[in-house]
N, C-alpha and C positions, 0 to 999 in steps of 0.2 A: 552333575546334579540331574536327578530324574523327576520331572514334574508330572503329577497326575498319573504316575506309574506307566507313562507312555513317551513323554517327550525328553529326550536326553539333550541337555544344554551343552554348548561348546563355546565358541568364541562370541564375546559381546560385540554387538554391532552398533550400538549407540545408547545414549541416555537422554531422556527428555524431562520436562517438568514434572510429569507424573510417574514415570517408570523407566526402567532399562529394557533394552531389546537384546535378545541373544539368537545366534543361529543355533538351530536345534534340528534333531533328526526325530521324526515320528516313527517309533520302533513298531508300531502296529501296521501301518501302510507303507513304511520304508521309503519316505520321502523327506526332502529338506524342507524345513519351515522355519518361520521367525516366531519367537515366543517373547512376549511383552509381560513383564512383572511389574506390579504396582509396588513402589518403593516403600519399605517399612516406615520411613519417616512420614509417609503420606497416607497412612491407614487411619485417617479420620472419616466420619460420616460422609462429608462433602466430596472429599477425594474418591472414596469408594463409589459413590453415586455417578460420579463423572466417569470413572473407569467403566462401570457397568453400562453406561449411556454410550461410551464409545464403542463397546462391543455390540450393543444393540444396533447402532447406526451403521456400522461397517458390515454386519451380517444382513441388513435390510438392503444395502445398496449393492446389488450384483451387477457389475458392469466391468468390461475389460479395461477400462481406464481407472479403475478404483481398486486398491489392494483388498484382496478377499479376506474375509474372516472365517476361520475353520472351526474353532473351539473356543470355550470360555468356562472358567470355573475357579475354585478355591484351591489355593496351595498353601500348606501349613497355616500361617495366620494371615495370609494375603490372597491375592487374586492373580490369575494369569489369563492372557488373551493370545491364541495361536492365530497366526496371519500367514498369508502367502509370502514366501521368500522371494523377493525382487533382486536380481543380480543387476547391479548398476550403480549409479550415483544420484545424488540430489541435483536438480536444476540450479541451485546455489552454487555447488561445486562446479557445474558445467560453465556457468558464466564467469566464475572466479578464475577459471584456467583458460577459457577461451576468449573472454571478453564479449562485446556485442555480437549477437548471432545475425546471420543473413536473414532478411525479412521473410522469406519463404518458410525457413525452418522455425523461426520464432512463431509464425502464424500457425503452422502445423502443430506445434506443441501446445499452444494456447487452445486450439481448436479441439484437441484431444481431451485436455483438461476440462473444457467447457462441456463436453459430452459426458464425462464422468459427474460433473456438477449437475447436468441436466437430470440424469438419473436420480441423484440425490433429491433434487428439487421436486421431483415428481412424487417423492415420498415425504414431502414437506419437511426435509432436513436441511438445515443451513449449517454450512461447515464452520464459518467464523474465524478461520485461521488459514485462508488461502495465501501462500507465500511460496518463494522458490524452494525453501527447505523442506516443504510438505509435498513437492512434486517429484517423483522418482522417474528417472529416465533410464530404460533398459538399453542392452546393447543393440537391439534392433529398431531402436527409436520409439518404442511405445512408451507413453506417459502413464503414470499410475498415481492417482490421488491418495494420500494417506493421512493419517493422524486426526481422527474425529473427536479428539479429546475434549474440545469445548464446543462440540456441535450443538445445535439447538433444534428441538423438535417444535415445529410451529403448532401443532396440534395440543401440546402439553402446555396449558395455561394455568395449571393448578399449583405447580411447584416451580421454584426457581433455584439454581445453584450459584447464582452471583448476586453478591450483596449490592444494595443500592448505592449507585455511584461508581461501582467498579467497571472498568472497560477492559475486557479480556482481548487479547489479539497482539498483533505486531504493528507498531506505530507506522511503519513505511507503507503498509498496505491496508490501513484502516479507513473505512468509508466515512464520509462527512457526518452522516446521521449517527453514526456510532460514536465519533469524536464528540458529539453534542449530547451523548447519553441516551439516545433513543435505541430501542431494540434492534437487532439484526434482522434483516429480511433477506430473501433471495438476491435482490438487488445489491445488497451489501457485498456478496460474494463476487458478483460481477464486477464491481468497482475494484475490489481486491485483485481480481484476475486481470483488470485493465492495468493496475500498477505493476502486475508481474510482466505483462506484455511490453509496457514501457521500458522496464529493467532490462528485458531481453533485447530490446531493439537499440537502446542507448548505453547500457552498461551501468545504469544507475536508476533508482526508483525516481518517480516523478518530483518528489518532495524530500529535501534533506535538511537537517539542522543538528546542533549538538544536543539539544534537549528533545525528548519525545513530545512534550507539550507544544514545542514550537512546530514540530511536523504535524501535529494534529491541527494546529491552527491553520496551516497552509492547506491541509485537506479541505478544510471548511471555506476558507476565504480567498485562496489564491488560485488563478487558472494555471495549469501546467503549461510549461513551455512546449510549444508544438514540436513534435519529433523531427519534422522536416527542416526545423531551423538548425537542428544538429546534424541530420543526415538528409539532404535534398531528396534523395531517391525514395524517401518514405512518404512523400506527398501523394494525395489521391486516395483511393478507396481504404487502403491500410490505415491512413491517419484518420479517416472519418470513422472507421470502426473503433479505433483506439479512443479518440476523444469522446465518442458516444458511450463508451464503458466508463469513462472518467467523468461523466456528467455529475454535477453537484446534486441535481434533483434525482432521487432514486427512480422515479416514474420515467425519466428520460432515457434510461440504460436499457440496451437490448437484453433479451433473456439469454440464459445458458444455451437453450436450443437454437436461438437465432445465430448466436455466435458459432456454435458447433457446425451448422449447416450453411453458413455464409460462403459464397463463391467470390473469390477475390482474385481474378486472373491477372489483373495489372500489377498486383503485389508480387505475383510469383515471377512474372516475366521481367520485373525490374522497373525503370522509370515509366509512370503512366503517360499514355499518349493523349493527344488533344481530344480525341473522340472516345477514350475509354470512359466508361460509366460503370459504377458498381452495380452488380446484379441485384443488390438488396439495398433499399434506402435506409439508413440508420438515423434516427433522430439526433440532431445536433445538441450538444450541451447548452443550456439557456445562458443568457448573458449575465454576467457577474453584476448584480446591483445591490449586494448586500452592504449595509453600513457596517463599518468596522466596530463601532460601539456594540451594535446588536449582536454581532458574532461573538465579541468578547463576553457579553452577558450570557449568552448561551453556553459558551465553553465554561464560564465560572460556575454554572449550575452543577456541572459534572464533578468540579473540584469541591464545591460546597456540599455535596451530599455525602462525601466520604473523604477521609484525610489522605487516601492514596489512590493514584491512578495506576492500575496494574497493566504494564505494557510490556513488550519484549521488542527492543530493537536490536539486540546482539545475541539473540538466542538465550538470554538470561533475563532474570527478572530486573527491572529498572527500578532504581530508587524512588522513593516518594518525591513528588515535585508538585508545585502549584504555579509554576512559571509558564503562562500561556502567552507570553509576549511573542510577536512574530519575529523571525530571524531578521537580522539587518541585511540590507541589500547594498551593494556598492552604488553610490550615486554617480551620475555623470560628472566629469571634471569640467568646472566652468572655464570659459576662455580667459587666458591671462594676457591676451593682447590688448594694450591700450592705444586707441588712435591718437596720432599727433595733433597738437592744438593747430587750429586753422584761424585763430583770431576771435571768431565769434562761435561759441558753441551752440549747437541745436539740441533741443531736447531728444534724448535717445529713445528708441521704442522699448517698450517693456520687454524683458526677456521672459521666455517660457517659465512660469512659476515651477519651483520644485516643491514637492509635498513630502512632509514626514509625519508618521503617526505612531504614537505610543499607545498600546492597547492595555485594557484592564485598569479600570478606575481612572483613566486620563482621557483627555480629549485630544482631538487632532490639532496640529499646529501647522500653519502655512507660513513659509518664509519666502519672500519674493523681492528681487532686486528693485531698488528705488530709481526711478528715471532721473537722469540729470536735470538740473533746473539752473537756468542762468539768473544770476542775481544782477540787479541793476548796477551795484557799484563795482562788480568785477566782470565788466563785459569782455574783456581781452583774454580771460582764463577759461579753460575747459573744465568741465565738471569732473569731479573724482568719481571712479567707479567704487561702489560699496564691496567690501571684501566679503567673500564667500567661503565658509569653511567647508572642507569636503572630508568628513570623517571616514575612516577606513573600516570596511565591513570584513568581519572574519567569517569564513564559511568553509566547512570541510565536506568533500565529496567522498563519501563512503559507500561501498555496495554492501547491501545487508541481504 
């Protein structure tokens, strides 16, 4: 197929939510390019406007860490976008095949991505879909940011291509403010990039669950497990940087420029020494003091505004859901050892109470073991321990 009497299409390279990408040859300049075609089924005014906006954003962001845009126009009844052809694979494929990356390599990748984002942010462009699948890795190690399909221009306040209540993006890399229905800002991209860094270092995103809504809940209300718990060598500056990117408060996150230019010698050399200090001070995430009911109410607003939450957790559109309950976590097993009677029982100290909470329209419940009490008429018998049920939690760890 010949597009615009110039670009001869050959093998397909992939297919996304809005279009399909082909390898092609520019017969005028004699170079290999990638041509993205808007799918015929998506030729509605909103999809067309988004496709045009993607072309405009890609053309504005000229950076070695962003896939370049060469040409754009109409083809038959649709549209085409000609882009730089990147020989390599996505970061998602890299992690899937190699598992967690060495810390120095993960930092190098994320800093390159941050450099590309810094250029976009200087033009007031928010990507809104930072994830491993949208980061291309070339053979020489260069990282290229791609797919500005749902990018947002901060200067454009007159029009919107997202219906009220819709959340566009990928649930595993979605910033808390976006999960609560607030607009995406530059800090939202940095949170998503922090999720990518967490994924590269540990082999999985910071939050996982069977339902996208449960993942969104965790982004808002749950602190991530510190990477050094999973990999002790990650403690120190690299963990400080990561946790600052995952701050719940957008104002507490570093900018793309700060991440791209940060010096982390301890992270490159391995385990941090006692005197090692980061050359750049990152603001730490604020302590989590949110009430669960308030969080649930905020999330309910997103669902109440629209019957669908448009998310992508597996590269495909996720079914409609209104389940924002938090994923269950395995509770610690209570001790089953019962002390032998000693003739006269003494009151037993209160065990540490366990707390369970059900969210969305319910209140928190606390269950706590009752201390033993000696009855006057049964002085020679020891008190019975109250039974404690330990429900099993089901969780799946999947790389997305």
